[in-house]
PABAVEX-624891 format. One record per residue: y, z, x of N, C-alpha, C, O in turn; residue in three letters; residue number from 0. Coordinates in steps of 0.1 Angstrom, whole numbers, plus 5000, padded with zeros to 4 digits. Layout:
<recs>
Y,Z,X,Y,Z,X,Y,Z,X,Y,Z,X,ALA,NUM $
...
</recs>
This chain:
<recs>
2066,1630,5230,2062,1641,5218,2066,1654,5225,2070,1663,5218,MET,0 $
2066,1657,5242,2067,1669,5247,2079,1667,5255,2080,1672,5267,THR,1 $
2086,1663,5251,2102,1658,5261,2100,1656,5274,2110,1652,5280,PHE,2 $
2088,1658,5281,2089,1657,5296,2083,1669,5303,2079,1670,5314,ASP,3 $
2083,1680,5291,2083,1695,5293,2068,1699,5295,2060,1700,5285,ASP,4 $
2065,1700,5308,2053,1706,5317,2044,1719,5311,2032,1720,5310,PRO,5 $
2052,1726,5307,2046,1734,5303,2042,1735,5284,2034,1742,5278,ASP,6 $
2049,1728,5282,2046,1722,5266,2033,1714,5268,2026,1715,5258,LEU,7 $
2028,1705,5282,2020,1697,5279,2007,1705,5281,1996,1705,5276,GLN,8 $
2013,1713,5291,1998,1722,5295,1993,1731,5281,1981,1732,5278,GLY,9 $
2003,1737,5274,1997,1743,5261,1991,1737,5255,1979,1741,5254,GLN,10 $
1996,1724,5249,1991,1711,5244,1976,1710,5248,1966,1713,5240,ILE,11 $
1974,1706,5257,1959,1702,5268,1953,1716,5263,1942,1714,5257,LEU,12 $
1956,1733,5264,1946,1741,5268,1942,1739,5251,1930,1739,5248,GLU,13 $
1951,1738,5241,1947,1738,5227,1934,1729,5225,1922,1731,5223,MET,14 $
1941,1717,5229,1927,1705,5227,1916,1712,5232,1906,1714,5225,PHE,15 $
1917,1717,5250,1904,1721,5252,1896,1731,5245,1884,1733,5246,ALA,16 $
1904,1737,5238,1899,1751,5228,1893,1739,5217,1881,1737,5219,VAL,17 $
1897,1732,5209,1895,1724,5197,1881,1715,5204,1871,1712,5198,GLN,18 $
1882,1711,5216,1865,1706,5221,1854,1715,5216,1846,1711,5207,ILE,19 $
1855,1726,5223,1846,1731,5220,1843,1739,5208,1832,1744,5207,GLU,20 $
1853,1741,5200,1852,1743,5184,1843,1729,5182,1831,1731,5179,GLU,21 $
1847,1718,5183,1842,1707,5177,1828,1706,5180,1821,1703,5171,PHE,22 $
1821,1710,5194,1808,1709,5197,1800,1717,5188,1790,1714,5182,ARG,23 $
1807,1733,5188,1801,1736,5178,1796,1733,5162,1785,1733,5156,ARG,24 $
1808,1730,5159,1811,1725,5142,1800,1713,5142,1793,1713,5133,GLY,25 $
1798,1702,5154,1795,1693,5152,1778,1693,5146,1772,1686,5138,LEU,26 $
1774,1705,5153,1761,1710,5150,1758,1714,5136,1747,1713,5130,HIS,27 $
1770,1721,5132,1766,1728,5118,1772,1724,5106,1770,1731,5096,GLU,28 $
1780,1710,5106,1781,1699,5099,1772,1693,5088,1766,1683,5092,THR,29 $
1768,1698,5076,1759,1691,5071,1767,1675,5062,1779,1673,5060,MET,30 $
1756,1667,5057,1759,1659,5047,1772,1649,5052,1782,1652,5056,GLY,31 $
1766,1634,5047,1775,1625,5055,1792,1631,5050,1800,1635,5058,SER,32 $
1794,1631,5039,1808,1634,5037,1816,1643,5047,1825,1640,5055,ALA,33 $
1808,1656,5044,1814,1666,5055,1818,1662,5067,1829,1664,5072,ALA,34 $
1807,1655,5073,1806,1649,5089,1819,1637,5088,1826,1636,5098,LEU,35 $
1821,1633,5082,1834,1621,5083,1843,1625,5078,1852,1616,5077,CYS,36 $
1846,1639,5071,1860,1647,5075,1859,1650,5085,1867,1644,5092,ALA,37 $
1851,1659,5091,1850,1668,5106,1854,1657,5118,1862,1659,5127,PHE,38 $
1847,1644,5116,1852,1634,5127,1865,1627,5125,1871,1620,5133,LEU,39 $
1869,1628,5115,1884,1622,5111,1894,1634,5118,1905,1631,5123,HIS,40 $
1888,1648,5115,1901,1654,5115,1902,1655,5133,1913,1654,5139,ARG,41 $
1890,1658,5140,1890,1653,5153,1898,1642,5161,1906,1644,5170,PHE,42 $
1894,1628,5154,1898,1619,5158,1917,1615,5162,1924,1608,5170,LYS,43 $
1918,1628,5148,1935,1624,5150,1935,1635,5162,1937,1628,5173,GLY,44 $
1934,1646,5165,1936,1653,5176,1934,1647,5187,1943,1647,5195,SER,45 $
1920,1640,5190,1920,1632,5202,1933,1621,5202,1942,1624,5210,ALA,46 $
1934,1614,5199,1942,1604,5197,1959,1611,5202,1967,1607,5211,ARG,47 $
1959,1622,5195,1974,1625,5199,1979,1632,5215,1990,1634,5221,GLY,48 $
1962,1635,5219,1968,1639,5234,1964,1629,5240,1963,1631,5253,VAL,49 $
1959,1618,5236,1956,1604,5247,1946,1600,5251,1944,1590,5257,GLY,50 $
1936,1611,5246,1920,1605,5245,1917,1595,5238,1911,1598,5227,ALA,51 $
1920,1582,5241,1919,1569,5231,1904,1568,5231,1897,1568,5221,PHE,52 $
1897,1566,5245,1882,1561,5241,1876,1573,5233,1866,1570,5226,ALA,53 $
1882,1586,5233,1873,1595,5223,1877,1588,5212,1867,1583,5208,LEU,54 $
1885,1586,5206,1893,1587,5196,1883,1574,5190,1880,1574,5178,GLY,55 $
1879,1563,5199,1875,1549,5195,1859,1555,5191,1854,1552,5180,GLU,56 $
1852,1561,5199,1840,1566,5194,1837,1577,5185,1825,1580,5183,ALA,57 $
1848,1585,5178,1849,1591,5169,1851,1581,5159,1843,1582,5150,LEU,58 $
1860,1572,5157,1860,1564,5144,1849,1554,5142,1844,1550,5131,GLU,59 $
1844,1551,5153,1828,1542,5152,1816,1553,5143,1809,1551,5133,GLN,60 $
1818,1563,5149,1808,1575,5143,1809,1582,5129,1800,1587,5122,ALA,61 $
1824,1580,5126,1829,1583,5116,1824,1567,5103,1819,1566,5092,GLU,62 $
1827,1562,5109,1823,1546,5101,1810,1547,5097,1807,1544,5086,ARG,63 $
1798,1551,5108,1787,1548,5104,1780,1564,5095,1771,1563,5087,GLU,64 $
1785,1574,5098,1786,1585,5085,1790,1578,5074,1784,1582,5064,ALA,65 $
1797,1572,5071,1805,1567,5058,1795,1562,5050,1795,1563,5038,ALA,66 $
1784,1554,5060,1774,1545,5052,1764,1555,5049,1753,1549,5046,THR,67 $
1763,1568,5049,1754,1575,5048,1745,1580,5060,1738,1590,5061,GLY,68 $
1746,1567,5071,1740,1569,5082,1744,1581,5091,1755,1585,5093,ALA,69 $
1731,1587,5097,1737,1599,5105,1738,1589,5119,1729,1583,5124,LEU,70 $
1751,1589,5124,1757,1583,5137,1752,1589,5148,1753,1601,5150,PRO,71 $
1747,1581,5158,1747,1585,5172,1758,1589,5177,1769,1584,5175,LEU,72 $
1755,1601,5185,1770,1602,5189,1767,1610,5205,1769,1621,5209,LEU,73 $
1761,1597,5211,1758,1596,5223,1773,1591,5229,1777,1596,5240,VAL,74 $
1779,1582,5223,1791,1582,5228,1801,1592,5230,1806,1595,5241,THR,75 $
1802,1596,5219,1811,1608,5213,1809,1620,5226,1818,1627,5231,VAL,76 $
1795,1622,5228,1796,1635,5237,1799,1629,5248,1808,1635,5254,GLU,77 $
1794,1617,5255,1799,1611,5266,1813,1611,5271,1818,1613,5282,SER,78 $
1818,1609,5261,1837,1611,5262,1841,1623,5260,1852,1625,5263,CYS,79 $
1833,1636,5255,1835,1646,5255,1837,1654,5268,1845,1662,5272,LEU,80 $
1825,1649,5272,1822,1650,5290,1833,1646,5297,1838,1653,5306,ALA,81 $
1838,1632,5295,1845,1631,5305,1862,1636,5303,1870,1637,5313,GLU,82 $
1866,1638,5292,1875,1643,5290,1879,1658,5292,1890,1662,5293,VAL,83 $
1865,1667,5290,1864,1682,5294,1864,1679,5310,1871,1688,5315,SER,84 $
1860,1672,5317,1864,1671,5329,1879,1668,5335,1884,1672,5346,ALA,85 $
1884,1662,5328,1895,1653,5331,1905,1670,5327,1913,1675,5336,ASP,86 $
1903,1675,5317,1913,1687,5311,1912,1697,5324,1921,1700,5331,LEU,87 $
1901,1700,5327,1896,1709,5339,1905,1705,5351,1911,1715,5356,THR,88 $
1906,1694,5356,1910,1691,5365,1927,1690,5364,1935,1693,5373,GLU,89 $
1929,1687,5354,1946,1688,5351,1949,1702,5355,1956,1705,5364,LEU,90 $
1940,1714,5346,1940,1728,5347,1943,1733,5365,1952,1739,5371,GLN,91 $
1933,1728,5368,1932,1734,5380,1943,1726,5394,1942,1729,5406,ASN,92 $
1952,1717,5390,1958,1711,5397,1978,1719,5396,1987,1714,5402,SER,93 $
</recs>
């Protein structure tokens, strides 16, 4: 997807880091199970697109829970977000 272009890879990861912060803010503002499902679904695609597969799986599980009308437990999502954020910081500093 990036044709092994390190500059392009860096730009994509920077954009994803911004998306993580937007996701965190939006997650606490999203009301209703349908809106929450759509919100989780959009970010799931972004996560998988950059290779954050564990985060994508956690988002998919939360999306399934929200689809039933239940408030999903987001502990796993938050844990994966922390790990991905740490990884992104490490990559940006190297």
